[in-house]
C-alpha positions as CSV (number, residue, x, y, z in Angstrom):
1,M,63.8,162.2,177.2
2,K,63.9,165.0,174.6
3,E,63.8,162.7,171.5
4,L,61.0,160.7,173.2
5,K,58.7,163.4,173.5
6,Y,57.9,162.7,169.8
7,L,55.8,159.9,171.0
8,N,53.7,162.0,173.4
9,K,51.0,162.4,170.5
10,Y,50.6,158.5,170.5
11,L,50.4,158.4,174.4
12,L,47.6,161.0,174.2
13,K,46.0,159.0,171.3
14,Y,45.8,155.9,173.4
15,K,45.3,157.6,176.8
16,W,42.5,155.4,178.0
17,H,44.8,152.5,177.6
18,L,47.5,154.4,179.7
19,L,44.8,155.3,182.3
20,L,43.1,152.0,182.6
21,G,46.6,150.3,182.7
22,T,47.7,152.6,185.6
23,L,44.6,151.7,187.5
24,F,45.0,148.1,187.0
25,V,48.7,148.4,188.2
26,I,47.6,149.9,191.4
27,I,44.9,147.3,192.1
28,S,47.4,144.5,191.2
29,N,50.0,146.1,193.6
30,V,47.4,146.2,196.4
31,F,46.5,142.5,195.9
32,Q,50.2,141.6,196.2
33,I,50.6,143.7,199.5
34,I,47.8,142.2,201.1
35,P,49.2,138.8,201.5
36,G,52.1,140.3,203.5
37,I,49.7,141.4,206.2
38,I,47.8,138.0,206.0
39,V,51.1,136.1,206.7
40,R,52.0,138.5,209.6
41,H,48.6,137.7,211.1
42,S,48.8,134.0,210.4
43,I,52.3,133.8,211.9
44,D,51.3,135.8,215.0
45,L,48.3,133.4,215.2
46,V,50.6,130.4,215.4
47,V,52.9,132.1,217.9
48,D,50.3,133.3,220.1
49,N,48.4,130.1,220.3
50,I,51.0,127.4,220.2
51,R,51.6,127.5,223.9
52,I,47.9,127.3,224.7
53,Y,47.7,124.4,222.3
54,Q,50.6,122.7,224.1
55,A,48.8,123.4,227.4
56,F,46.0,121.2,226.4
57,Q,48.4,118.3,225.6
58,G,46.9,114.9,226.6
59,T,43.4,116.2,226.9
60,P,40.5,115.9,224.5
61,Q,40.2,119.6,224.3
62,Q,43.5,119.8,222.6
63,Q,42.0,118.3,219.3
64,D,39.1,120.6,219.5
65,Y,41.4,123.6,219.9
66,F,43.5,122.4,216.9
67,K,40.4,122.1,214.6
68,V,39.7,125.8,215.5
69,F,43.3,126.9,215.2
70,A,43.8,125.0,211.8
71,F,40.6,126.5,210.5
72,G,41.8,129.9,211.1
73,I,45.2,129.2,209.4
74,L,43.2,127.7,206.4
75,I,41.1,130.8,206.0
76,Y,44.4,132.9,205.9
77,A,45.8,130.4,203.4
78,G,42.6,130.7,201.2
79,L,42.7,134.5,201.4
80,I,46.4,134.4,200.2
81,L,45.4,132.2,197.4
82,L,42.6,134.3,196.4
83,M,44.9,137.6,196.4
84,A,47.2,135.6,194.2
85,L,44.4,134.9,191.8
86,L,43.2,138.3,191.7
87,R,46.6,139.9,191.2
88,G,47.1,137.5,188.3
89,L,43.8,138.6,186.8
90,F,44.8,142.4,187.1
91,L,48.2,141.6,185.8
92,Y,46.5,140.1,182.8
93,F,44.5,143.4,182.4
94,V,47.8,145.4,182.9
95,R,49.2,143.6,179.9
96,Q,46.1,143.9,177.9
97,T,46.2,147.7,178.2
98,L,49.7,148.8,178.5
99,I,51.4,146.3,176.4
100,V,48.6,146.3,173.9
101,M,49.1,150.1,173.9
102,S,52.9,149.6,172.9
103,R,51.9,147.3,170.0
104,L,49.4,149.8,168.7
105,I,51.9,152.6,169.0
106,E,54.5,150.5,167.4
107,F,52.0,149.7,164.4
108,D,51.2,153.5,164.1
109,L,54.9,154.5,164.1
110,K,55.9,151.8,161.6
111,N,53.2,153.0,159.2
112,E,54.2,156.6,159.8
113,I,57.9,155.9,159.0
114,F,57.1,153.9,155.9
115,E,54.6,156.5,154.7
116,H,57.3,159.2,155.3
117,Y,59.8,157.1,153.5
118,Q,57.7,157.2,150.4
119,T,57.4,160.9,150.3
120,L,61.3,161.3,150.4
121,P,63.1,162.3,147.2
122,L,65.3,159.7,145.2
123,S,68.3,161.9,146.4
124,F,67.5,160.5,149.9
125,Y,67.8,156.8,148.8
126,R,70.9,157.5,147.0
127,R,72.5,158.7,150.3
128,N,71.2,155.9,152.7
129,N,71.5,152.2,152.1
130,T,68.6,149.9,152.4
131,G,69.9,148.0,155.3
132,D,70.0,151.1,157.5
133,L,66.5,152.1,156.4
134,M,65.1,148.6,157.4
135,N,66.9,148.7,160.7
136,R,65.2,151.9,161.6
137,I,61.8,150.6,160.9
138,A,62.3,147.3,162.4
139,E,65.1,147.4,165.2
140,D,64.7,150.9,166.4
141,V,61.0,150.9,166.3
142,G,61.2,147.6,168.5
143,R,63.3,149.4,171.0
144,V,60.9,152.3,171.1
145,R,58.2,149.7,171.8
146,M,60.0,148.4,174.8
147,Y,60.1,151.8,176.3
148,L,56.2,152.4,175.6
149,G,55.4,148.8,177.0
150,P,57.6,147.1,179.7
151,S,59.4,150.3,180.6
152,I,56.3,152.3,181.4
153,M,54.6,149.1,182.9
154,Y,57.5,148.5,185.3
155,G,58.0,152.2,186.1
156,L,54.3,152.5,187.0
157,T,54.6,149.3,189.0
158,L,57.6,150.7,191.0
159,F,56.2,154.2,191.5
160,T,52.6,153.1,192.8
161,L,54.3,150.4,194.9
162,F,56.6,152.7,196.6
163,L,53.6,155.1,197.2
164,I,51.6,152.5,198.8
165,L,54.1,150.2,200.6
166,I,56.8,152.5,201.8
167,P,54.4,154.6,204.1
168,M,53.0,151.3,205.4
169,M,56.7,150.0,206.4
170,F,57.5,153.3,208.1
171,Q,54.3,153.1,210.0
172,I,55.1,149.6,211.3
173,N,58.8,150.2,212.2
174,A,61.0,153.1,210.8
175,E,64.3,151.5,211.7
176,L,63.5,148.2,210.2
177,T,62.4,149.9,207.0
178,W,65.8,151.6,206.8
179,Y,67.6,148.3,207.2
180,A,65.4,146.5,204.7
181,L,65.6,149.3,202.1
182,S,69.5,150.2,202.4
183,P,70.7,147.7,199.7
184,L,67.9,148.5,197.0
185,P,69.7,151.8,195.7
186,F,72.9,149.9,195.4
187,L,71.0,147.1,193.5
188,S,69.3,149.8,191.1
189,I,72.6,151.6,190.5
190,S,74.5,148.2,189.9
191,I,71.7,147.2,187.4
192,F,72.0,150.5,185.7
193,L,75.7,150.4,185.3
194,V,75.6,146.8,184.0
195,N,72.8,147.9,181.6
196,N,74.9,150.8,180.3
197,K,77.6,148.4,179.3
198,V,74.9,146.2,177.7
199,E,73.6,149.2,175.8
200,K,77.0,150.0,174.4
201,R,77.6,146.5,173.3
202,S,74.1,146.3,172.0
203,E,74.6,149.2,169.9
204,Q,77.8,147.8,168.4
205,I,75.8,144.6,167.6
206,Q,73.0,146.6,166.0
207,K,75.5,148.4,163.6
208,S,77.1,145.0,162.8
209,Q,73.7,143.7,162.1
210,S,72.9,146.5,160.0
211,R,76.1,145.9,157.9
212,L,75.3,142.1,157.9
213,S,71.7,142.8,156.5
214,T,72.9,145.0,153.7
215,F,75.4,142.6,152.7
216,V,73.0,139.7,152.6
217,Q,70.4,141.7,150.7
218,E,73.0,142.8,148.1
219,A,74.1,139.3,147.7
220,F,70.8,137.9,147.3
221,S,69.7,140.6,144.7
222,G,73.0,140.1,142.7
223,I,72.9,136.3,142.9
224,R,73.1,136.0,139.2
225,V,76.3,138.2,139.1
226,L,77.8,136.2,142.0
227,K,77.4,132.9,140.2
228,S,78.2,134.2,136.7
229,F,81.7,135.5,138.0
230,N,82.0,132.4,140.4
231,R,82.4,134.6,143.4
232,E,80.6,132.4,145.9
233,K,83.6,131.5,148.1
234,Q,84.7,135.1,148.2
235,S,81.2,136.2,149.1
236,L,81.1,133.2,151.9
237,S,84.5,134.5,153.2
238,K,83.1,138.0,153.5
239,F,79.9,136.9,155.1
240,E,82.0,134.7,157.5
241,L,84.1,137.7,158.5
242,E,81.0,139.9,159.2
243,T,79.3,137.1,161.3
244,D,82.5,136.5,163.2
245,I,82.4,140.1,164.1
246,Y,78.9,139.7,165.1
247,R,79.6,136.6,167.1
248,K,82.5,138.3,169.1
249,Q,80.4,141.2,169.9
250,S,77.3,139.0,171.0
251,L,79.7,137.1,173.2
252,K,81.0,140.1,174.9
253,L,77.3,141.2,175.6
254,T,76.6,137.8,176.9
255,K,79.5,138.0,179.7
256,V,78.0,141.5,180.7
257,Q,74.6,140.0,180.9
258,S,75.8,137.1,183.0
259,L,76.5,139.4,185.9
260,F,72.8,140.4,185.9
261,F,71.1,137.6,188.0
262,P,74.1,137.1,190.4
263,L,74.2,140.7,191.2
264,I,70.4,140.7,191.9
265,M,70.4,137.4,194.1
266,A,73.5,138.8,196.2
267,L,71.8,142.0,196.9
268,I,68.5,140.3,197.7
269,G,70.3,138.0,200.1
270,I,72.0,141.0,201.8
271,S,68.6,142.9,202.3
272,T,67.1,139.7,203.7
273,I,69.9,139.1,206.1
274,L,69.7,142.8,207.3
275,T,65.8,142.4,207.6
276,V,66.2,139.4,209.8
277,Y,69.0,140.9,211.9
278,A,67.3,144.2,212.6
279,G,63.9,142.6,213.0
280,S,65.2,140.1,215.5
281,M,66.6,143.0,217.6
282,Q,63.1,144.7,217.5
283,V,61.5,141.4,218.4
284,I,63.7,141.1,221.5
285,K,63.1,144.7,222.6
286,G,59.4,143.7,222.2
287,N,58.6,146.4,219.6
288,L,57.8,144.0,216.8
289,T,56.4,140.2,216.4
290,F,57.9,137.4,214.3
291,G,54.9,138.0,211.9
292,N,56.4,141.6,211.2
293,I,59.9,140.0,210.4
294,A,58.1,137.6,207.8
295,E,56.0,140.5,206.5
296,F,59.0,142.6,206.0
297,I,60.9,139.9,204.1
298,I,57.9,139.7,201.7
299,Y,57.8,143.3,201.4
300,V,61.6,143.5,200.5
301,N,61.0,140.8,197.9
302,L,58.1,142.8,196.5
303,L,60.4,145.8,196.1
304,T,63.5,144.0,194.8
305,W,62.3,143.3,191.4
306,P,60.8,146.7,190.7
307,V,63.9,148.3,192.0
308,A,66.1,146.0,190.0
309,S,63.8,146.7,187.0
310,L,64.5,150.5,187.5
311,G,68.0,150.1,186.3
312,W,66.8,147.9,183.5
313,T,64.1,150.3,182.5
314,S,66.5,153.2,182.7
315,S,68.6,151.4,180.1
316,L,65.6,150.6,178.0
317,V,64.8,154.4,178.0
318,Q,68.1,155.2,177.2
319,R,68.2,152.7,174.2
320,A,64.7,153.9,173.1
321,E,65.9,157.5,173.1
322,A,69.0,156.6,170.9
323,S,66.6,154.7,168.6
324,Q,64.0,157.4,168.6
325,K,66.8,160.0,167.7
326,R,67.7,157.9,164.8
327,I,64.0,157.7,163.8
328,N,63.6,161.4,164.2
329,E,66.4,162.2,162.1
330,F,64.7,160.7,159.0
331,L,61.1,161.9,160.1
332,K,62.6,165.4,160.1
333,I,63.9,165.2,156.5
334,Q,61.3,166.9,154.4
335,T,61.0,166.5,150.8
336,N,61.5,169.6,148.6
337,I,59.4,168.2,145.8
338,V,56.1,169.7,147.0
339,S,53.0,171.1,145.1
340,E,52.9,174.8,145.1
341,Q,49.3,175.1,144.2
342,H,47.9,171.6,144.3
343,L,46.5,171.8,140.9
344,E,44.5,168.9,139.8
345,R,43.2,168.6,136.3
346,E,43.3,166.4,133.2
347,L,46.5,166.8,131.2
348,K,46.5,167.6,127.5
349,G,50.1,166.5,127.3
350,K,52.1,169.5,126.1
351,V,55.7,169.3,127.6
352,E,58.1,172.3,127.3
353,F,61.7,172.5,128.6
354,K,63.0,176.2,128.8
355,N,66.6,176.5,129.3
356,V,66.8,173.7,131.7
357,S,70.1,172.9,133.5
358,F,70.2,170.1,136.1
359,T,72.9,169.1,138.7
360,Y,72.2,165.9,140.8
361,P,72.2,167.2,144.5
362,D,73.8,164.0,145.9
363,T,76.7,163.6,143.4
364,G,77.1,167.2,142.0
365,I,77.1,165.6,138.5
366,K,75.7,168.2,136.0
367,A,73.4,166.1,133.7
368,L,71.8,168.7,131.7
369,K,73.1,172.1,130.4
370,N,70.7,174.7,129.2
371,I,68.5,172.5,127.1
372,S,65.1,173.5,125.5
373,F,62.4,171.8,123.5
374,T,58.7,171.6,123.2
375,I,56.4,168.6,122.6
376,R,52.7,169.3,121.7
377,P,49.8,167.2,122.7
378,G,49.7,163.8,121.0
379,E,53.2,164.3,119.5
380,S,56.4,162.2,120.3
381,L,59.9,163.1,120.9
382,A,62.9,160.8,120.9
383,I,66.0,161.7,123.0
384,I,69.0,159.9,121.6
385,G,72.5,159.9,123.1
386,T,75.3,157.7,124.5
387,T,75.5,156.5,128.0
388,G,75.8,159.5,130.6
389,S,74.5,162.0,128.1
390,G,71.6,163.0,130.3
391,K,68.9,161.1,128.6
392,S,67.3,159.5,131.7
393,T,67.4,162.8,133.5
394,V,64.7,164.2,131.3
395,S,62.2,161.5,132.4
396,S,63.1,162.0,136.1
397,L,62.3,165.7,135.7
398,V,59.1,165.2,133.9
399,S,57.7,162.9,136.5
400,R,59.3,165.2,139.2
401,M,61.5,162.7,140.9
402,Y,63.8,165.8,140.9
403,D,63.3,169.6,140.5
404,V,65.1,172.0,138.5
405,R,66.9,175.0,139.9
406,E,67.9,176.4,136.5
407,G,65.2,176.9,133.8
408,E,61.6,176.0,133.8
409,I,59.5,172.9,132.9
410,L,55.9,173.5,131.7
411,I,53.1,171.0,131.4
412,D,50.2,172.5,129.3
413,D,51.8,175.9,129.7
414,T,51.7,175.6,133.5
415,P,54.9,175.3,135.7
416,I,55.2,171.7,136.7
417,A,55.6,172.7,140.3
418,Y,51.9,173.9,140.3
419,Y,50.4,170.3,139.9
420,D,49.5,168.0,142.6
421,L,52.2,165.2,142.5
422,H,49.7,162.4,142.8
423,S,47.5,163.9,140.0
424,L,50.5,164.4,137.8
425,R,52.0,161.2,138.3
426,T,48.7,159.3,137.9
427,Q,48.6,160.5,134.3
428,I,52.2,159.6,133.4
429,G,53.2,156.1,132.3
430,Y,56.8,155.4,133.0
431,V,59.0,152.6,131.6
432,P,62.3,152.7,133.7
433,Q,65.7,151.7,132.3
434,D,66.3,149.6,135.4
435,V,63.2,147.4,135.3
436,F,61.8,146.4,138.7
437,L,59.0,143.8,139.3
438,F,57.4,143.0,142.5
439,S,57.4,139.5,144.0
440,D,53.7,138.9,142.9
441,T,51.7,137.8,140.1
442,I,52.2,138.9,136.6
443,Y,48.6,140.1,136.6
444,N,49.3,142.3,139.7
445,N,52.5,143.6,138.4
446,I,50.9,144.7,135.1
447,G,48.0,146.3,136.9
448,F,50.1,147.8,139.6
449,G,49.4,151.5,138.8
450,I,45.6,151.0,138.9
451,K,43.5,150.6,142.0
452,D,41.1,148.0,140.5
453,P,42.7,146.9,137.2
454,E,40.0,145.4,134.7
455,E,41.1,142.1,133.2
456,H,40.5,142.9,129.5
457,K,42.7,146.0,130.0
458,V,45.5,144.1,131.5
459,I,45.2,141.5,128.6
460,Q,45.2,144.3,126.0
461,A,48.3,145.8,127.6
462,A,50.1,142.4,127.7
463,K,49.3,142.1,123.9
464,D,50.4,145.6,123.1
465,A,53.6,145.0,124.7
466,D,54.2,141.7,123.0
467,V,54.2,139.6,126.0
468,Y,50.9,138.1,126.0
469,E,51.9,134.9,124.2
470,N,54.8,134.5,126.8
471,I,52.5,134.8,129.8
472,V,49.7,132.4,128.4
473,G,52.6,129.8,127.8
474,F,53.3,129.7,131.5
475,P,51.5,127.0,133.4
476,N,49.8,129.5,135.7
477,G,49.3,132.3,133.0
478,F,48.8,135.7,134.5
479,S,48.6,134.0,137.9
480,T,52.2,133.1,137.7
481,R,54.3,134.6,140.5
482,V,57.6,136.2,139.7
483,G,60.5,136.0,141.9
484,E,62.1,138.8,143.8
485,R,62.7,141.8,141.3
486,G,61.3,139.5,138.5
487,I,64.2,137.0,138.6
488,T,62.0,134.2,137.3
489,L,61.5,136.1,134.0
490,S,64.0,136.8,131.2
491,G,65.4,140.3,130.8
492,G,63.1,140.9,127.7
493,Q,60.1,139.4,129.3
494,K,60.6,141.8,132.5
495,Q,61.0,144.8,130.1
496,R,57.8,143.9,128.3
497,V,55.9,143.4,131.3
498,S,57.1,146.7,132.4
499,I,55.8,148.3,129.3
500,A,52.4,146.7,129.8
501,R,52.4,148.0,133.4
502,A,52.8,151.5,131.9
503,I,50.4,151.6,129.1
504,V,47.6,149.8,131.1
505,R,47.1,153.1,133.0
506,E,46.2,154.8,129.5
507,P,48.5,157.7,130.6
508,K,48.4,161.1,128.9
509,I,52.2,161.2,128.8
510,L,54.2,158.0,128.1
511,M,57.9,157.9,128.7
512,L,59.9,155.0,127.6
513,D,63.4,155.0,129.1
514,D,65.7,152.7,127.1
515,A,62.5,150.4,127.2
516,L,63.7,148.1,124.4
517,S,67.3,147.7,125.4
518,A,66.8,144.0,126.6
519,V,64.7,142.6,123.6
520,D,65.9,141.2,120.3
521,T,65.3,142.9,116.9
522,K,62.2,140.9,116.0
523,T,60.6,141.6,119.3
524,E,61.6,145.4,119.2
525,N,59.9,145.5,115.7
526,N,56.7,143.8,117.1
527,I,56.6,146.2,120.1
528,L,57.3,149.4,117.8
529,N,54.6,148.3,115.5
530,S,52.2,148.2,118.7
531,L,53.7,151.4,120.0
532,K,52.7,153.2,116.9
533,R,49.1,152.7,117.9
534,I,49.5,153.2,121.5
535,M,51.2,156.6,120.9
536,Q,48.4,158.0,118.9
537,G,46.7,160.8,120.9
538,R,49.2,160.8,123.8
539,T,52.4,162.6,124.3
540,T,55.4,160.2,124.2
541,I,58.9,160.6,125.3
542,I,61.3,158.0,123.9
543,I,64.6,157.7,125.4
544,S,66.9,155.3,123.9
545,H,70.5,154.9,122.4
546,R,69.1,152.9,119.4
547,V,68.0,154.7,116.3
548,S,65.4,152.2,115.5
549,S,63.2,153.3,118.4
550,A,63.6,157.0,117.6
551,K,62.2,156.7,114.1
552,L,58.7,156.4,115.6
553,A,59.1,160.0,116.9
554,N,57.9,163.2,115.2
555,K,61.0,164.9,116.5
556,I,64.5,163.8,117.6
557,V,66.9,165.4,120.0
558,V,70.5,164.3,120.2
559,L,72.1,164.8,123.6
560,V,75.9,164.6,124.2
561,D,77.3,165.4,127.7
562,G,73.9,167.1,128.7
563,N,73.9,169.5,125.6
564,V,71.5,169.5,122.7
565,V,73.7,168.8,119.6
566,E,71.2,168.0,116.9
567,E,67.4,168.4,116.6
568,G,64.8,167.5,113.9
569,T,63.0,164.7,112.2
570,H,64.6,161.3,111.3
571,D,64.9,162.3,107.7
572,A,66.1,165.9,108.2
573,L,68.9,164.3,110.7
574,L,70.0,161.7,108.2
575,A,70.3,164.4,105.6
576,R,72.9,166.1,107.9
577,D,76.3,164.7,108.2
578,G,76.1,164.7,111.8
579,M,76.2,162.4,115.1
580,Y,72.7,161.0,114.4
581,K,73.6,159.8,111.0
582,D,77.0,158.2,112.4
583,L,74.9,156.4,115.2
584,Y,72.4,155.3,112.5
585,E,74.9,153.9,110.2
586,K,76.8,152.0,112.9
587,Q,73.7,150.3,114.3
588,M,72.3,149.3,111.0
589,Q,75.7,147.5,110.3
590,L,75.2,145.8,113.7
591,D,71.7,144.8,112.8
592,E,72.8,143.4,109.6
593,A,75.5,141.5,111.3
594,E,73.0,139.9,113.8
595,A,70.7,139.1,111.0
596,K,73.5,137.2,109.2
597,D,74.3,135.3,112.4
């Protein structure tokens, strides 16, 4: 139960649900015990009066006596029916308190986990696959709910029933009570052992399901690649292999679960036989009545299911404990990207790197090596380099997706770690290299970074990103829903929507991470012309491998393997016989070749 202690704060939060649920459990147990007493009295009534009824045989008094006798039985039957209805009512109240409590805690726990997920750094997501993250918030939380709901409910039912019923049974006849209860511990142990096997095999199924979820998600996300390389059959074969493993494990689980009900019925039968045998002996001795035997059989049946559920609930607790342990593992992970002084203020836009070196914590790759540069407010800097040179790392550090361990980054002459994360990122517009659009309307995708986006701002951002004409050309315009990850849009359209999403926030610092890599030369020129106006008055970092984008910047930095090899203006770098000039000439030749085609 060590791991499940984490849930105590929720049990305290919903203590009134728990207390009322316990009260309703006690009342419902009372209403299911009373019929046993009524049955005893009704059988004893029949046994005690049947001879008197037979003695009046052939006389008019027999019919009168039968009416009185039948009326008494009818009253007992009505009371049993009333008790059943009242028990049903309070069982409804039990579920409306305890099961509702488990659903409320499930809701809170899922929200807590999801909120915590969003605070964790990018390195966490690079270490863990999406399928596993989804299973922890879905499957694992579902198992925890079974502990908080059914497990607590059945546990309280058994505990309160034992407290009320066992003393009553011993008071009636201790020897018969021992006979009646003797098979029940074996029942509970048997169910516990069966459920242990169920638990182990369920764990294997969950792992298989996690692998299956990850595989399916990757297949659907990369459906274009699958179709392009004609790998549908191979993908299907791999899927069939995974589902076959899942099928075999599910069948093994079914075989074990098939023992459950036969085991219960067998032990119930043994308990009933022992009760009838021992009870009959006590009746012969004159210590008990026939009504007592019937009463005890009812009590044994009342105890059987709660005792059987003890093994089941023990298994539920074990499974919940294992799941909560997995959840706690993630909840204990704390982000190291925190604000040191929670500084909230409007940025002017000065960005300064001082001897910054950075190594990715999850891969150990050294992306930046002792780089330094300064961007004054309203100025722009282009970072040019080949793939793997460390360009995108700069944008990740400015937006504090990662923290530096060597060197220092200053925003407005203040260490970046001093700023409140929310305040800092709100004033940064970022266009990622790997464009991601949500499965929503184009309007909502552009206005994603604003709480209540104004229509004229969204439209203007679309125009500035040169995507407005494309959008209004769709049948539903800005209300057009894009598919998952924006699959219904072309690469260039997705990239331009992403640019619109960044600039609609009117950020103080704008970062374009290879934002024009998926557009043609004409569209690039249109966007660059718009960017000239957009960049005025705001600090802009243009990360690109294309020299055409870099020409807009006041200063250009050329990176090679994380080192700054050249720095200066476009004209100054062209005047040198260096890497920038070489890149420029090659790309000019490519552009000319494309123009001829």
